[in-house]
N, C-alpha and C positions, 0 to 999 in steps of 0.2 A: 472167637470163632463160634459159629453155631453148630449144633449137632443135627444130623439128618439120618433118618432111618430109611433104608432101602432094602427091598427084597430081591435077591438074585437067585438064579438057579444054582444048584450045588456045583455043577461043572464050572460056572463062572467064578464062584467063590474059591474053588480049588486053584484056578488059574491066577486069580488075584493073590492068593496066598503064596504061590510059587514066585510070582512077580515081586512081591514084597520081600521074600527071603533072598532072592537073587540080588536085590539092590540094598539089602540090609535096612529095610524100612519097616515101620510097623504097618499093620494092615490099613489103618485109617489114612496114613500118609501116602501109601501106594495108591489107594483109591482116589484121593485128592489129586495126586500127580497125573494119573491117567485121565481124569475128567478134565483137568486144565489143558493137558496135551490135546485131548479131543476138541476142545473149543479153539485152540490155536490152529489146529489143522483145518477145522471148519471155516474159521475166519480167513485163512490163507486161500482156501478153495474159492470162497466167495469173491475175494479180491481178484484172484486169477480169472474167474469167470467174467467179472465186470470189465477187466482189462481186455480180455479176449473179445468180449462183446463190443467194446469200444473200437478195437482194431478192426473188427469185422465191419462195423458201421462205416468207419473211415474208408475202408477198401471199397465198400459198396458205393459210397459217395463219389470216390474217384472214378470208379467204373462208370457210373451214371454220367458224370461230367464228360469223360472221354467219349462215351457213346453219343451224347448230344452233340459234341463237336463233330464227330464223324458224320452224323446225320445231316448237320447243317452244311458240311462240305459237299456231301452227296447231292443235297438239294440244289446247291449252286451249280454243280457239274451238270445235273439234269437240265437246269434252265439254259445252260450254255449250249448243250448239244442236242436239245429236244428235236426230234424228227417225228412229226405227226403220222407219217406213213409207216414208220418202223415200230411204233408203240402198239402193244396189244391191249392196253387198258381202255382205250376209246376216248380219252380226253382230247379236246381240241388244242389245249395249251399245256405247258409244263405244270402250271399251277393247278389245272384240273386233274392231271395225272397224280400230282402230289396229294390232292384231297382224296382221290380214290385209294391211293396207297395208304394214307393215314386211316381211312375208314376200314380198309381190309386188315390192317395191323390191329386196330382197336377191336374189331370183331374177333380176330384170332386170340388176342390176349384175354378178352372176356370169356371166350369159350374155354381156353386153357385153364384160366383161374377157376372157372366153374367146375371143371373136371377135378382139379386138385383140392377144392374145398369139400368134395364129396357131394356136390349138388348135381 
């Protein structure tokens, strides 16, 4: 084993001494035990965060997939029931209205994202 010199505040040294006494360890063993424990906790937190991140990405992917399915269903419904006189978008066909909707949504998203990015 290697020797390491570390400078601690007196309060921390007192806490480490109490910890060592409570566990009947010498000071050096107590410090080593706490440092190893700190690394284990840090590693576990990193694993937990990466697993949480993975689950979140899977959920977002499923959400996107379902949203695209719903949008495609709505497009088909619009094509089936399109009434030129009833629409307020001004397109002559369902496809023209879909293009107008697509452009409106694109503009909204760009505007919204710009506001959230601080621009």
